[in-house]
C-alpha positions in Angstrom: 146.3 -127.4 80.3 149.2 -125.6 81.8 148.3 -125.3 85.5 151.9 -125.2 86.7 152.3 -122.0 88.7 156.0 -121.4 87.7 155.7 -121.9 83.9 156.8 -118.8 82.2 155.4 -117.6 78.8 158.6 -118.9 77.2 158.0 -122.3 78.8 154.4 -122.4 77.7 155.4 -121.7 74.1 158.0 -124.4 73.9 156.3 -127.0 76.1 155.1 -130.1 74.2 151.8 -131.6 75.3 149.6 -134.7 74.6 146.4 -135.9 76.3 148.3 -137.0 79.4 151.8 -135.5 79.4 153.5 -132.2 79.3 157.2 -132.2 78.2 159.3 -129.2 78.8 162.6 -129.4 76.9 165.8 -127.7 78.1 164.7 -127.6 81.7 168.4 -127.9 82.4 171.2 -126.6 80.1 173.6 -129.0 78.5 176.3 -127.9 80.8 174.1 -128.5 83.9 173.1 -131.9 82.4 176.8 -133.0 82.1 177.6 -131.9 85.6 174.5 -133.6 87.1 175.1 -136.8 85.2 178.6 -137.1 86.6 177.3 -136.6 90.1 174.3 -138.9 89.7 176.4 -141.7 88.1 178.1 -142.1 91.6 174.8 -143.1 93.2 174.6 -146.7 94.5 172.7 -148.2 91.6 171.8 -151.9 91.8 169.7 -154.4 89.9 166.4 -155.0 91.8 164.4 -158.3 91.6 161.0 -157.5 90.3 157.9 -159.6 89.5 156.0 -159.4 86.2 153.1 -161.8 85.6 154.2 -163.9 88.5 157.8 -164.4 87.3 160.8 -162.9 89.1 163.7 -161.5 87.1 166.5 -158.8 87.2 166.0 -156.1 84.6 168.9 -154.8 82.6 168.5 -151.3 84.1 169.7 -150.5 87.6 168.0 -148.3 90.2 168.2 -146.7 93.6 165.9 -144.3 95.5 166.0 -141.3 97.8 163.3 -139.7 99.9 161.8 -138.9 103.3 162.7 -141.5 105.9 159.1 -142.6 106.6 158.5 -143.7 103.0 158.4 -147.1 101.5 157.6 -147.6 97.9 156.5 -150.9 96.4 156.3 -151.8 92.7 156.3 -155.1 90.8 156.8 -157.1 94.0 159.9 -155.0 94.9 160.1 -152.7 98.0 162.2 -149.6 97.8 163.6 -148.2 101.0 164.9 -144.8 100.1 168.3 -143.3 101.1 168.3 -139.9 102.8 168.3 -136.9 100.4 171.7 -135.7 99.4 172.6 -132.1 98.4 172.4 -132.7 94.6 169.0 -134.4 94.7 167.6 -131.8 97.1 168.6 -129.1 94.6 167.0 -130.9 91.7 163.9 -131.6 93.8 163.6 -127.9 94.7 163.9 -126.9 91.0 161.2 -129.4 90.0 158.8 -128.3 92.8 159.2 -124.6 91.9 158.4 -125.4 88.3 155.4 -127.7 88.9 153.9 -126.4 92.1 153.8 -129.9 93.5 155.7 -131.2 96.5 157.6 -134.5 96.2 158.9 -136.9 98.9 160.4 -139.7 96.9 162.5 -140.1 93.8 163.4 -143.3 91.9 166.6 -143.2 89.8 167.0 -145.6 86.9 170.3 -146.2 85.1 170.2 -147.4 81.5 173.7 -148.6 80.5 172.7 -148.6 76.8 169.7 -148.8 74.5 169.4 -152.5 75.4 168.0 -151.6 78.8 164.2 -151.1 78.8 161.0 -150.9 80.8 157.9 -152.7 79.6 154.5 -151.1 79.3 153.0 -150.4 82.8 150.9 -148.1 84.8 152.0 -146.3 88.0 149.0 -147.3 90.1 150.5 -148.4 93.3 148.2 -147.9 96.4 150.9 -145.8 98.1 151.0 -143.3 95.2 149.3 -139.9 95.5 147.4 -139.8 92.2 146.5 -136.1 92.6 150.2 -135.2 92.1 151.8 -135.5 88.7 154.8 -137.8 88.3 157.8 -135.7 87.1 160.6 -137.4 85.1 164.0 -135.8 84.4 166.4 -137.2 81.9 170.1 -137.0 81.7 172.5 -138.6 79.2 171.4 -140.4 76.1 168.0 -139.5 74.5 165.5 -142.4 74.8 161.9 -142.7 73.6 158.8 -143.3 75.8 155.7 -144.9 74.3 152.4 -143.9 75.9 149.3 -146.0 75.2 145.7 -146.1 76.1 143.0 -148.5 74.9 141.1 -146.9 72.0 143.7 -144.1 71.5 146.7 -143.8 69.2 150.0 -144.5 70.9 152.2 -141.4 71.6 156.0 -141.6 71.1 157.9 -139.0 73.1 161.6 -138.4 72.9 163.1 -137.8 76.3 166.1 -135.6 75.6 168.8 -134.7 78.2 167.6 -131.9 80.4 163.9 -132.4 79.6 161.2 -132.5 82.2 158.2 -134.8 81.5 155.0 -134.5 83.6 152.5 -137.3 83.5 149.0 -136.2 84.5 146.9 -139.4 84.0 148.5 -142.4 85.6 145.4 -144.7 85.8 144.3 -144.8 82.1 147.6 -144.7 80.2 150.5 -147.1 80.2 154.1 -146.0 79.4 157.2 -147.9 78.4 160.8 -147.3 77.5 161.4 -149.7 74.5 164.8 -151.1 73.6 166.8 -149.0 71.1 169.9 -151.0 70.1 171.3 -148.0 68.2 171.7 -146.1 71.4 175.1 -146.9 72.9 175.4 -144.2 75.6 174.0 -144.4 79.1 170.9 -142.6 80.4 169.9 -141.7 84.0 166.2 -140.9 84.7 164.8 -139.3 87.9 161.2 -139.9 88.6 159.7 -137.8 91.4 156.6 -139.0 93.1 154.4 -138.1 96.1 153.7 -141.2 98.2 151.9 -141.8 101.4 154.1 -142.5 104.4 154.2 -146.0 106.0 152.3 -144.6 109.0 149.6 -143.0 106.9 149.2 -146.2 104.9 148.8 -148.1 108.3 146.2 -145.6 109.5 144.3 -145.8 106.3 144.2 -149.6 106.5 143.0 -149.5 110.1 140.3 -147.0 109.2 139.2 -149.2 106.2 139.1 -152.3 108.3 137.2 -150.5 111.1 134.7 -149.2 108.5 134.2 -152.7 107.0 133.7 -154.2 110.5 131.2 -151.5 111.5 129.2 -152.0 108.3 129.0 -155.7 109.0 127.9 -155.1 112.6 125.2 -152.7 111.5 123.9 -155.2 109.0 123.6 -157.8 111.6 121.8 -155.4 114.0 
């Protein structure tokens, strides 16, 4: 289960796992969490317009993104153009990469002002997403719950405490959600690291696919 090359024996003992996630508590200390939350709260968060079941709306949570400059990330009808990496996020990215053994080129930041802000059940199955790389989520600020569900399986509720690192291994079969928790009054910031294909790579893949389809049709006619 634990294939991460930098997990120590201490981490292995305290890591929490379910069929599709590994949660490592205390990835950052409380002091580090407080310092990073202060820095991250200054990021240019905004409310995106997203589409769900054909309807557009602005969610209560705010977001922004950082990444390599050849990256575009689309989800729920919204296109994220990342800002250049800053020093704080490069340091966090390096820490996550050392722990997991994966390389990431994009991070989505979500700001939840209170427990009223939420994310509905969804799958991260965007075509631009590299499904061979685990999604890594870091939490700062208030503790919120994540609900993971799969047809035919019992739902899993996982508390995302400040400083915890959550790794999602199976992004096609399971849905995940951050439900509303009105009792939570404090804000939370989450960082979700992903590996996505560059715009150039996506274009090349589309050209290769179109060429392959065209060639198959021609061979059938011949």
